[in-house]
N, C-alpha and C positions, 0 to 999 in steps of 0.2 A: 323280657320285661323284668325290671327291678323296682320293688316298692317296699316301703315300710308297712308291715302288716300288724305290728303290735308295739306298744310302748310299755316296758316294764316299769320305768319311772321316767323322770324328766331328762335323764341322761342316757339311759340304756334302751336300745331299740332292737326289735327283731325285723330282719330285712329278708325279703323273699326274692330269689333269683330264679326265674322260671322261663322255660321254653317248651317246645313240643316233645323234647326228649326226657328231661328231668327237671325236678324242682329242688332247689337247695335253699335252706333257711339258715341264716347266719345271724350273729349278734355282734355289736361293737364292743360287748363285754368279752375281753379275751380273744377277739376275732374268732369266736367259737362257732364251729359248724354244728348246728342244732339238729337238722334233718337233711337227709338226702333221699328223696322219693323217686323211685324208678320202677319201670315195668319189668315183668318177667316175660318168658317166651310165650305165655298165654295172655299177655296184656294185663295181668294182675299187678297192682301197684303196692309196693312195700317200702318202708323206711329201712335203709341198709346201714345206718349208723346208730350206735347207742347214744342215749342222752337222758335228760330228765324232763318230766312234766312241770315240776316245781322249780322255777328259775333260781330260787335261793340255793338250791343244791349245787348249781354251778359255782356259786360264790363261796360256799362253805366246805364242800367235799373235796377229796384229795386225788381222784382218779384221772383228772384232766380230760374228761370226756369231750372230745371234739375241739379242744382248746389249741390255740397257738401257744407255743412254749418258748420262753426266752428269759433273760438274755442268753443263757446257755441251757440247751436241752440236756437231759440226762444228768450224770453225776460229775461233780468235781471232788476229787479225793480230799477228805478232811476239811473241805470247805475253804481251802487256802490255795493261793497261787502267787507266784512272783512274776513281775513284768517290769523290765527296765530297772531292776535292782530294788524294786519296792514290793513288799508283801501285802496282799489284799486278803481280807477275811470275809467269807460269805456265810449266810445262815446255815446251820446244820439242821436239816429237816428230813433226813432219810438215813437211819443208822448213824454212822460216823461221818456221813458225807452231805454235801449240798446237792439237792435234786431240783431240776427244772427251773432254775433261776432264783430259787430261794422261797421265803415265806410268801411274799407278794410279788411273784414274777409276772411276766406279761399276761399269763393266763387269768390273772385277777385284776387287770387294769381296764379302765374304760378308754377306748380309742375314739378320737375324732374320725369322721369319715365323710366322704362325698361320693355321690353316684355319678359315674362318667360313662355314658353309653352302656355297654354290657359288662361294666366292671364296678366294683366297690373299692375305693382307695381308703384304707385305714391308715391313720398316722398317730404317732405317739412319741413324746420326748421323754426318754429315760434319763433322769438327771444324774449328774456326777455324784457318785456315792450311793445311788439307789441299790439296795440289797448288797452293798459293798463293792459294786463294780465301778471302775474308773471311767471318767469321760461322760460328757453330755452326748448321749446317743440319739440322733434323729432317725427314727425307724418308720418304715412304711411297708404295709402288706397290701398287695393288689390282688383281689379275687375277681377272676374273669370266667364267665360261663359262656362257652361256645359249643352249641349243639350238645353232645353228650359228655363234654370234657370241662371239668373245673380246674383252672390253673391258678396257682398261688405264686406270686413273685414277691420275694423279700428283698428290701433295699434298706441300707443303713450307712450312716457316716457318723464319725465321732471326732470330738475336738481334742481327745487324748488317745493314745494307744490303749486298746481294751481287748476283751475277748467276746466272741459272739458265736452262737450255734443255735439256729432257729429250726423248729419243726412244727408240724401239725400232729396232734395226738388223737385223731379220730379212731374210734373202735368200729371196725367193719364186720358186719355179718350179712352176707349176701342172701341168706334165706329169709331175711326180714325178721330174724331172731325167732324163726319157727323151730330151730334146733341150734345146737352149739356148732363150733367150727370144725369138728372132726371130719366132716365130709366135704370140707372146702379143699380144693386142689391148689397148692401153692407152687409156683414156678419162679425161681429167682436166679438171675445170672450173677453168681458170687462164688469165687473159688476159695475165699478165706472168711473166717469169722473171728471176732475178738473174744478170747476167754475172759470170764469174769470171776470175781471172788464171791464169797458168801453174802456180801452186801450189794452185789450187782455191779461193782466197779470193775472196769476193764483192768486186767493185770499187766498188760503190755505184750502178752503172748498172742500171736496170731496163729491160728491152726487151720490147716487145709481141710476143706469140707469133704474131700474124697473119702469114701468108705466110712462116713459118719452119718448120724441122723440129720446133720446140718446141710446135707447136699440136696438142694432143690433145683439144680441145673436142669434136671428133668422133672416134670410135674409129679408131686407126691401129695397124698392126703395128709393133712396136718395131724389127724388122729392116729395115723400109722407111725408117726415120728415122735410126737410130743411126750409120750409115756415111755420111751425107750430107756433101757438101762445104760445111762451115759452120765458120767460125773458132772459134765457141764449142765446137762438138763436138770440134774438133781440140785445143783447149786442155784439155778435160776427158777426152780419149781416149774419148769417148762421152758419154752423159748423166751428169753429176755436178753438178747445178745445183739451186738452190732455185726452186721455183715458188710463186707467190702466188695463193691460191685466190680465185675469184670467187663461191663458193657456201659456205653455212654448214654443209652436211652432205652426206654421200655424195659426197665430192669426187673420189674416185679409184675407177675400176673396171678391174680386170685380168681378162681372160678368155682361156682356152685352149679354143678351139672343139672340138678333137678329143676332149678328155676331158669337155667340158661344165662344167669347173670355172670358178668365178668368185669373185673376191675383191673385196669392196666395203669401202673404207676411209672412215670418217667420223670427223671430229675437230673439237674446239673450237679447235685451233691454226690459225694463219693461213696455213700453207703446208707444203710438204714438199720435202725433198731427194730427187730422183729419181736413183738411182745404178744404172747397168747393170753393176755388178760388173766394172768395167774393169780392176781390178788383181788379180783372182784369178789365181794364178800356177801352176796345175796341182797345188796342194796336195792331199793325200789327205783326203777327207771321209768322210761316212757311207757304209756299205754297200760300201766298197772303191772308191768313185767318186773320180775326180780332178776338181777344180773349176777351170775356166778362165774367162777373161773372157767375159762375156755369158751365163753359165750361170744367172743369176738377176737379179732386179731388187729393189732396196730402195726402200721408200716410207717415208721417215723424216720423219714429221710433226713440225713444230717451228716456233719463231719464226725470224725472219731470222737466219742465221748472222752473227756479228760485228756484231750489232745495236748493241753498246756503242760501236762506232766509226762506224756508218753511219746510225743513226736519231737525230733530235733528241731524242726522248723514248724511249730504248731500251726495247723490249718485254721485254728479258731481265733488267731490274733487278727484284729482289725487295726491297722495303723492309722494314726491321725491323718485325716484328709483323704484316705482311700475309701472306696465304695464297696460295701458288701452287697452282692447282687447274685441271688440264687433263685431257682425256679423249680417247682414240682407240679406236675399235672396228674389228674385222676380222671381216667376215661372209664365211664360206666357203660359198658356194652351189653347188648342182649344177643345171645347166640340162639337163633330160632331152630 
């Protein structure tokens, strides 16, 4: 069942997607995932994503809790890129770089939407020149809830060559935020990760995960790795790095053994930014809880950040008339 459960104002709604397995609350503001309510192995229900009680915090704060991020997720070096011989300038909003689409990226936009069966179809026209990007970009995000799986499909076309790299920026804590993520087991099929500089921008160097704290090909506790004496972990203040997947589906598994909760992330995208919430600053979140560093982990499926500068044939270029079509699913399982 899908229904509007609250109206923030005359344009912004809270929409509940519910079945016997899980309840997901989303908003057409930033296509934001507000809540994911799921049972544990003893049938206790908890909310396994971070968020805010005060909706205005989604509109004014900078952590992108639950938000859809675009036109380009992650960082664009120096906020500039060239395409077809023309240079484009984007807002500088993260050190010397552009982050997550600029000052008013997709996370801060109101989307039109319609409910179709067990899906919500969000749509938005990003006009030519918005936040500095070329092309009128017709964008759609389709959220579908089927049993215990939430699937998001991203679709876009542009009337000019442009760049695009969409992700969802949910902060997961499968304990229901009863504890931080140190006792979450992470398994990820990735043989390489992208090194970053002190500003979090990929340098272009790909490093093998073997014999490093970045190797999650076998499950490992995040807490056993995130504080390791490693130059890249120091630069990121923890994990805040793109991983390149070595598998085509079910690439990431996050497990909290005490509750029996498990999240399986499967995507058509080539990698994900794994972020251990290093910069959460004690801000007030849902249920009167304060959010600190390591209180969640983000699994931001995407193309390589700053690909426009790093790849010979950048995966983030969307050519005029072509279709951007990517999909990520989140399966919320309970292991009894």
